[in-house]
C-alpha positions in Angstrom: 0.0 0.0 0.0 2.8 2.5 0.9 4.5 1.9 -2.5 1.2 2.5 -4.3 0.5 5.7 -2.3 4.0 6.9 -3.3 3.4 6.2 -7.0 -0.1 7.8 -6.7 1.3 10.9 -5.1 3.9 11.2 -7.8 1.1 11.2 -10.4 -0.9 13.9 -8.6 0.1 16.8 -10.8 -3.2 15.9 -12.2 -4.6 16.9 -15.6 -6.1 20.2 -16.4 -7.1 22.6 -19.1 -8.6 26.1 -19.4 -12.4 26.3 -19.5 -13.9 26.7 -22.9 -14.3 30.3 -24.2 -17.3 32.0 -22.6 -17.6 29.6 -19.7 -18.9 31.1 -16.5 -19.7 29.8 -13.0 -23.0 30.1 -11.4 -23.6 33.0 -9.0 -23.1 31.9 -5.3 -26.3 31.7 -3.3 -27.5 29.6 -0.4 -28.6 26.2 -1.6 -32.0 24.6 -0.8 -32.1 21.1 0.5 -33.7 18.5 -1.8 -37.2 17.4 -0.8 -37.8 14.3 1.2 -37.2 11.1 -0.7 -38.1 7.5 0.2 -35.5 5.4 2.2 -32.7 4.2 -0.1 -32.5 0.6 -1.2 -29.8 -1.3 -3.0 -32.3 -2.9 -5.3 -36.0 -2.6 -6.2 -38.3 -4.9 -4.3 -38.9 -8.3 -5.8 -41.7 -8.2 -8.4 -41.4 -4.4 -8.9 -40.2 -3.4 -12.3 -37.5 -0.8 -12.3 -37.9 2.2 -14.7 -35.3 2.4 -17.4 -33.6 5.8 -16.7 -32.7 6.1 -20.4 -36.3 5.8 -21.4 -38.0 8.0 -18.8 -36.7 11.4 -17.6 -33.5 11.2 -15.4 -34.4 11.4 -11.7 -32.4 12.2 -8.6 -31.4 8.9 -6.9 -32.4 8.2 -3.3 -30.1 10.2 -1.0 -28.8 12.0 -4.0 -30.2 15.6 -4.0 -28.5 18.9 -3.6 -26.2 21.2 -5.7 -24.2 18.2 -6.9 -27.0 15.7 -7.7 -26.6 12.0 -8.2 -29.1 10.8 -10.8 -30.5 7.6 -12.2 -28.2 8.1 -15.2 -25.0 8.2 -13.2 -22.7 5.2 -12.9 -22.6 4.4 -9.2 -20.8 1.7 -7.1 -22.0 1.1 -3.5 -25.4 1.5 -1.8 -27.5 4.6 -2.1 -27.9 4.4 1.7 -24.1 4.9 2.3 -23.3 7.8 4.7 -20.5 8.9 2.4 -20.7 9.6 -1.3 -17.6 10.3 -3.4 -18.3 12.0 -6.7 -15.4 12.0 -9.1 -15.2 14.2 -12.2 -12.9 12.1 -14.4 -11.2 12.0 -17.8 -10.2 8.7 -19.4 -7.1 10.1 -20.9 -5.8 11.6 -17.7 -3.0 9.4 -16.0 -3.8 10.9 -12.6 -7.4 9.8 -13.0 -6.3 6.2 -13.7 -4.2 6.2 -10.6 -6.9 7.7 -8.5 -9.6 5.2 -9.7 -7.4 2.3 -8.7 -6.6 3.9 -5.3 -10.3 4.7 -4.6 -11.3 1.1 -5.6 -8.8 -0.3 -3.1 -10.1 2.0 -0.4 -13.7 1.0 -1.1 -12.9 -2.7 -1.0 -11.0 -2.4 2.3 -13.3 0.0 4.2 -15.7 -2.0 6.4 -18.3 0.9 6.2 -20.0 1.3 2.8 -19.1 4.2 0.5 -20.9 5.2 -2.6 -18.7 6.1 -5.6 -20.1 8.1 -8.5 -18.4 8.9 -11.8 -19.2 12.0 -13.8 -17.4 12.9 -17.0 -15.2 15.9 -17.4 -13.3 15.4 -20.7 -10.6 17.9 -21.0 -10.2 20.0 -24.2 -6.5 19.2 -24.2 -7.1 15.5 -24.4 -8.2 14.6 -28.0 -9.5 11.1 -27.1 -11.2 11.8 -23.8 -14.6 12.9 -25.1 -15.0 9.9 -27.4 -13.9 7.6 -24.5 -16.5 9.1 -22.2 -19.3 8.7 -24.8 -18.2 5.0 -25.4 -18.4 4.4 -21.7 -21.8 6.0 -21.5 -23.1 3.8 -24.3 -21.9 0.8 -22.4 -23.7 2.1 -19.3 -27.0 2.5 -21.2 -26.8 -1.0 -22.6 -25.2 -2.9 -19.7 -25.8 -0.9 -16.6 -23.4 0.0 -13.8 -21.8 -3.4 -13.4 -20.6 -3.6 -17.0 -19.8 0.1 -17.0 -17.3 -0.2 -14.2 -15.6 -3.1 -16.0 -15.4 -1.0 -19.1 -14.2 1.9 -17.1 -11.3 -0.2 -15.8 -10.4 -1.4 -19.3 -10.3 2.2 -20.7 -7.9 3.3 -17.9 -5.7 0.2 -18.3 -5.5 0.9 -22.1 -5.1 4.6 -21.8 -2.4 4.8 -24.6 -4.6 2.8 -27.1 -7.8 4.8 -27.0 -9.5 4.8 -30.4 -12.8 4.2 -32.1 -12.1 0.6 -33.2 -10.9 -0.3 -29.7 -13.9 1.2 -28.0 -16.1 -1.2 -30.0 -13.9 -4.2 -29.5 -13.6 -3.7 -25.8 -17.4 -3.4 -25.5 -17.9 -6.6 -27.5 -15.4 -8.4 -25.2 -17.7 -7.5 -22.2 -20.7 -9.0 -23.9 -22.2 -5.9 -25.6 -23.7 -6.5 -29.0 -21.7 -4.6 -31.6 -24.7 -3.2 -33.5 -26.4 -2.0 -30.3 -23.2 -0.3 -29.2 -22.8 1.5 -32.5 -26.4 2.7 -32.5 -26.1 3.9 -28.9 -22.8 5.6 -29.4 -24.4 7.7 -32.2 -27.4 8.6 -30.1 -28.2 12.1 -28.8 -28.7 10.8 -25.2 -25.1 9.6 -25.0 -23.7 13.0 -26.2 -26.1 14.9 -23.9 -25.0 12.9 -20.8 -21.4 13.8 -21.3 -22.2 17.4 -22.1 -24.4 17.8 -19.0 -21.7 16.2 -16.8 -19.1 18.6 -18.1 -21.4 21.6 -17.6 -22.2 20.6 -14.1 -18.5 20.3 -13.3 -18.0 23.9 -14.6 -20.9 25.1 -12.5 -19.4 23.7 -9.3 -15.8 24.9 -10.0 -14.1 21.8 -11.6 -11.0 22.9 -13.5 -8.8 19.8 -13.6 -9.1 16.1 -13.3 -9.6 14.1 -11.2 -11.7 16.5 -9.3 -13.2 14.9 -6.2 -16.1 15.7 -3.9 -16.7 13.8 -0.7 -20.3 14.5 0.4 -20.0 17.6 -1.8 -16.8 18.7 0.0 -14.0 19.4 -2.5 -10.9 17.3 -1.8 -7.7 19.5 -1.7 -5.1 16.8 -1.7 -6.1 13.6 -3.5 -3.8 11.4 -1.4 -5.8 12.5 1.7 -9.1 11.0 0.4 -9.2 8.3 3.1 -8.9 10.9 5.8 -11.7 13.0 4.3 -13.9 10.0 3.9 -13.4 9.1 7.6 -14.1 12.7 8.6 -17.3 13.0 6.5 -18.5 9.7 7.8 -18.1 11.0 11.4 -20.0 14.2 10.4 -22.8 12.1 8.8 -23.0 9.9 11.9 -23.3 13.0 14.1 -26.1 14.3 11.8 -28.0 11.0 12.1 -27.6 11.2 15.9 -29.2 14.6 15.7 -32.2 13.2 13.9 -31.3 13.5 10.2 -32.6 10.5 8.3 -29.9 8.4 6.6 -31.9 8.8 3.4 -31.3 12.6 3.6 -27.6 12.5 4.6 -26.1 13.4 1.2 -28.3 16.5 0.6 -27.8 17.5 4.3 -24.0 17.3 4.0 -24.1 18.9 0.6 -26.0 21.8 2.2 -23.2 22.2 4.8 -20.3 21.7 2.5 -21.5 23.6 -0.6 -23.6 26.4 0.9 -22.3 28.9 -1.7 -23.8 27.1 -4.7 -27.3 27.2 -6.0 -28.8 23.8 -6.9 -28.7 23.1 -10.7 -31.8 22.9 -12.8 -33.6 19.5 -12.7 -32.1 16.9 -15.1 -33.5 17.2 -18.6 -34.6 14.2 -20.7 -32.2 13.3 -23.5 -33.2 14.7 -26.9 
């Protein structure tokens, strides 16, 4: 672990690029907490059909409201009921993102308390392959769901120097995705819109480099200190529960405390 942390720290110059021309950040106002939501569950009850988030309008996930919402169209790993949610704005062509993804995966496996990890796309303009890789990953998410997405996510990072259109297709097929479905989905407006909306949300909350990490909406200053911040935010969440905050409201409650300058974004829009 110490060797990995040393290698990880060496890669933490991170990846960054200037915002696109004309980009602005939202004015800073007090946020409103998301309305009450039903208690989070890891899976729908037996016999209850789950809505396809790519057919119906995107919705905020249980325990996912606030100025940095977690929606039914986000790739998540870990239960919605976790007291700590780590939202990562990532770029598949960024070496520091690859290191951080591996490091965070190890932390999540070894932590006895559950943590929810959420990936949002922030393809940098300086990386020519990052946008296409993000759209390929989104196409896999639409077809295969989060489980297959995370496997594809790992492949993209492990093959960072070989990112290309033909490879995206081949890697998807290797994971059981039908080639024709992948190609149709990759060309769809909904895939393009998801990546565009993630990038726009990142700009709105101040993302300017990758990986850019929020722990319960608290921006992480030093990436190698993520374990400490997760532990601190878990303690804050436990204290909030002891004061009477429902576990299903922990994420919006902590977001309200940690991002009180930012107004909540507009509700998710359906894909065109």
